[in-house]
Every structure is written in C-alpha cells, then in structure tokens.
C-alpha positions as CSV (number, residue, x, y, z in Angstrom):
1,M,0.0,0.0,0.0
2,H,1.3,3.5,-0.9
3,A,2.1,5.8,2.0
4,E,-0.8,8.2,1.1
5,G,-3.3,5.3,1.1
6,F,-1.9,4.1,4.4
7,V,-2.4,7.5,5.9
8,R,-6.0,7.7,4.6
9,L,-6.7,4.3,6.1
10,L,-5.4,5.4,9.5
11,V,-7.5,8.5,9.4
12,A,-10.7,6.7,8.4
13,V,-10.2,4.0,11.1
14,S,-9.4,6.6,13.7
15,V,-12.6,8.5,12.8
16,L,-14.8,5.4,13.2
17,I,-13.2,4.3,16.4
18,A,-13.9,7.7,17.8
19,V,-17.5,7.6,16.5
20,A,-18.1,4.2,18.0
21,N,-17.0,5.4,21.4
22,S,-19.0,8.6,21.3
23,A,-22.5,9.5,22.4
24,I,-25.2,9.6,19.8
25,T,-25.2,13.4,19.9
26,D,-21.5,13.3,19.1
27,V,-22.1,11.0,16.2
28,V,-24.6,13.3,14.7
29,S,-22.3,16.3,15.2
30,E,-19.9,14.6,12.7
31,C,-22.6,14.5,10.0
32,G,-21.7,16.5,6.9
33,S,-18.0,16.7,7.9
34,T,-16.3,13.3,8.5
35,L,-19.5,11.3,8.1
36,G,-22.4,11.1,5.6
37,C,-25.5,10.6,7.7
38,Y,-29.1,9.4,7.3
39,L,-31.5,10.1,10.2
40,S,-35.0,9.3,11.3
41,P,-37.5,10.7,12.2
42,E,-37.5,13.9,10.2
43,G,-36.0,16.9,12.1
44,C,-34.2,14.8,14.7
45,S,-30.7,15.9,15.7
46,G,-29.2,13.5,18.2
47,S,-30.7,11.6,21.1
48,D,-34.2,12.3,19.7
49,C,-33.4,10.2,16.6
50,D,-34.7,6.6,16.4
51,F,-32.3,5.5,13.6
52,I,-28.9,6.8,12.7
53,V,-26.6,5.6,9.9
54,G,-23.3,7.2,9.1
55,Y,-20.6,6.3,6.6
56,A,-17.0,7.4,5.7
57,P,-15.6,6.3,2.4
58,G,-12.0,5.0,2.2
59,E,-9.7,3.6,-0.4
60,G,-11.5,0.4,-1.5
61,F,-13.5,0.2,1.7
62,T,-16.3,2.1,3.5
63,D,-16.7,2.6,7.3
64,F,-20.2,2.5,8.7
65,V,-21.8,3.3,12.0
66,M,-25.4,2.3,12.6
67,A,-27.6,2.8,15.6
68,A,-31.3,2.0,16.4
69,R,-33.0,3.0,19.6
70,R,-33.8,-0.1,21.6
71,D,-37.4,-1.2,21.2
72,E,-38.5,-2.7,24.6
73,S,-41.2,-4.7,22.8
74,L,-38.5,-6.7,21.0
75,G,-37.0,-8.1,24.2
76,D,-33.4,-8.0,25.4
77,D,-31.9,-9.4,22.2
78,Q,-32.5,-7.4,19.0
79,Y,-30.8,-6.3,15.8
80,V,-30.4,-3.4,13.4
81,A,-29.3,-4.1,9.9
82,I,-28.5,-1.9,6.9
83,G,-28.6,-2.9,3.2
84,F,-27.9,-1.5,-0.2
85,S,-30.9,-1.8,-2.6
86,P,-31.0,-1.2,-6.3
87,D,-34.6,0.1,-6.3
88,G,-35.5,1.1,-2.7
89,G,-37.1,-2.3,-1.9
90,M,-35.9,-5.0,0.4
91,S,-35.1,-7.6,-2.3
92,D,-31.8,-8.2,-4.1
93,S,-29.9,-6.3,-1.4
94,P,-26.6,-7.0,0.3
95,V,-27.0,-6.5,4.1
96,I,-24.8,-5.8,7.1
97,D,-26.3,-7.2,10.3
98,C,-25.7,-5.8,13.8
99,I,-27.0,-8.4,16.2
100,S,-27.1,-7.8,20.0
101,F,-27.4,-11.3,21.5
102,D,-26.8,-12.7,25.0
103,G,-24.6,-9.8,26.1
104,G,-22.5,-9.8,23.0
105,F,-22.6,-8.8,19.3
106,V,-22.6,-10.7,16.0
107,I,-21.7,-8.5,13.0
108,Q,-22.1,-10.3,9.7
109,D,-23.0,-10.2,6.0
110,S,-26.3,-11.4,4.7
111,Y,-28.4,-11.0,1.6
112,N,-32.1,-10.3,0.9
113,E,-33.7,-12.4,-1.8
114,G,-37.4,-11.8,-2.2
115,H,-38.9,-11.7,1.3
116,Q,-36.2,-13.9,2.8
117,N,-32.8,-13.0,4.3
118,Y,-29.9,-15.4,4.0
119,V,-26.6,-15.4,5.9
120,L,-23.7,-15.7,3.5
121,D,-21.7,-18.9,3.6
122,D,-18.7,-16.9,4.8
123,N,-20.6,-14.5,7.0
124,F,-17.6,-12.3,7.7
125,E,-16.5,-12.0,4.0
126,G,-15.2,-8.5,3.3
127,I,-15.5,-7.3,6.9
128,I,-12.2,-5.7,7.8
129,S,-13.1,-4.8,11.4
130,S,-16.2,-4.4,13.5
131,S,-17.5,-3.7,17.0
132,G,-20.8,-3.4,18.8
133,S,-22.2,-1.7,21.9
134,I,-25.3,-0.6,23.7
135,M,-24.8,3.2,23.6
136,D,-27.2,5.6,25.2
137,D,-29.9,2.9,24.9
138,Y,-29.2,2.4,21.3
139,V,-28.1,-0.9,19.6
140,S,-25.0,0.3,17.8
141,C,-22.3,-1.2,15.6
142,R,-19.4,0.1,13.6
143,V,-18.2,-1.8,10.6
144,S,-15.4,-1.4,8.1
145,R,-16.2,-3.3,4.9
146,V,-14.6,-3.7,1.5
147,D,-16.5,-2.0,-1.3
148,S,-16.6,-5.2,-3.4
149,D,-15.0,-8.6,-3.8
150,P,-15.1,-10.5,-7.1
151,A,-15.1,-13.7,-5.2
152,E,-18.4,-12.9,-3.5
153,P,-20.8,-11.0,-5.8
154,L,-23.5,-11.0,-3.0
155,L,-21.5,-8.3,-1.3
156,G,-22.5,-6.0,-4.1
157,D,-20.5,-2.9,-4.9
158,L,-20.5,0.1,-2.6
159,E,-19.0,2.3,-5.3
160,V,-22.3,1.9,-7.2
161,P,-25.0,4.3,-5.9
162,S,-27.9,2.5,-4.2
163,Y,-30.8,3.1,-1.8
164,L,-30.0,2.7,1.9
165,I,-32.4,0.3,3.6
166,I,-32.5,-0.3,7.4
167,A,-34.4,-2.8,9.5
168,Q,-34.9,-3.5,13.2
169,G,-36.3,-6.7,14.8
170,A,-36.0,-9.3,17.5
171,V,-33.5,-12.1,17.8
172,T,-34.3,-15.7,18.7
173,A,-32.9,-17.7,21.6
174,E,-30.5,-19.2,19.1
175,G,-29.2,-15.8,18.0
176,V,-31.1,-15.7,14.7
177,K,-32.8,-12.6,13.3
178,E,-36.6,-12.7,13.3
179,H,-38.6,-10.9,10.6
180,H,-38.2,-7.2,11.0
181,K,-40.7,-5.1,13.0
182,T,-39.6,-1.8,11.3
183,K,-38.0,-1.2,7.9
184,M,-37.0,2.1,6.3
185,A,-35.3,3.3,3.1
186,S,-33.7,6.5,1.8
187,A,-35.9,8.5,-0.4
188,S,-33.2,8.5,-3.2
189,M,-30.0,6.7,-4.2
190,I,-26.9,7.4,-2.3
191,D,-23.3,7.8,-3.6
192,F,-21.3,6.2,-0.7
193,T,-18.1,7.5,-2.2
194,T,-18.8,11.1,-1.2
195,I,-20.0,12.8,2.0
196,P,-22.9,15.3,1.5
197,G,-22.9,18.5,3.4
198,H,-25.1,18.8,6.5
199,D,-27.8,20.7,4.6
200,D,-28.0,17.8,2.1
201,L,-28.8,15.0,4.5
202,I,-31.2,12.5,3.2
203,L,-33.9,11.3,5.6
204,L,-35.0,7.8,6.0
205,R,-38.6,7.0,5.2
206,L,-40.8,4.3,6.6
207,M,-41.5,1.4,4.3
208,T,-45.0,-0.1,4.6
209,N,-44.9,-2.6,1.7
C-alpha cells in the first residue's frame, strides 16, 4: 500500500473508532463533515433520533456506524441491519447485520432475496473490522467493509449508488434474526463514495410494503 493510502486508512479507522465510542449526539455532530449521515425521524438531531446511519468512504472500503433506539417490545436481544438496494425495496440487497445477543454482538454479512434474508456462507466475508455496543440505549455497531469482492458477488459494490435500507427486529434464543418489525429506506439513491454537506442529509422514510 502506498504511504498516502496508508495515511488515509489510519485517518478513516481513527474516525470510526472515535465515533463508535462517542455518544449519539456526538455521532450526529460529525454529519456533513467526517460522516455522511441518514437520520429518522425527520428533524431529529441526536438523542431524539430513532435511527442513525453514518458512513465514511476510504480507499477500497467504507466505514459505517449504525444505531437504532432499543425497542422494549422486542426483548433483550435485538438487531439493526443496513442494506444496499438497487430500487429502494428490500429484495436483491446486500446487508450488514448488527445483532445484539446474549450480552455480545454478531456483526455479519447477509443477503435479501425476495422476502427472505440469508446469511452468507462466509458471513464475515469482506468485513475488515467491527465492534458493537449498547450506547445511550441504542443498539449500535461500527463496521469497516470492502467496497466489493469479485469472489463474493452477493456483497454488491458500494462504489455503485444504491438506496440505503434499514431494518430492526427481535433475535431468537439461538441468536437468529426474526422478521423485522420496522423497515425504512432512503428517499433517493446514495453515492457512498462522497460525503454530502449537512444541509443535504437524506432522511429515511418508513416502508409499509
């Protein structure tokens, strides 16, 4: 790796480590500068948000932070997941799962096909680093993932614009995701290779279909 690329990698990893250890309000304060962010509900600005997704593009990889306010109706074990949809629907979408289970976290790759979600055979394919925490009563994970891998087409390509989708649901006693209770999507496609300014944040919309 060239020295310039190595420096960029260190900077990006440092940003995500700092974000992962920050309060939700601190995460949102990075939106439009070091993070591209997508928030719900409309007009929220920190601890009043129910869902927060941030990203920071790197050289051949993208860092993500995702957080969902814990839903007490889902029980102690629950998940938040983000995906990358070609049309704004749930199907045909690579997914990153953030699963809070039995006091720990499982962060993995999966794929939506039709109304089903399947864990990849190598469920850590393309994940460079990851961590999870319960932060300010949010289920939160940070993930650094390669943009694409020719050996695993189900990862998709993060350099190709797509709709951001997000889902939240319960986890079974075996640590398996149940069908989502809530699902949302960005109102338009996102270019994950650039960080929009704070005034250009794209809100997540509730999906009812």
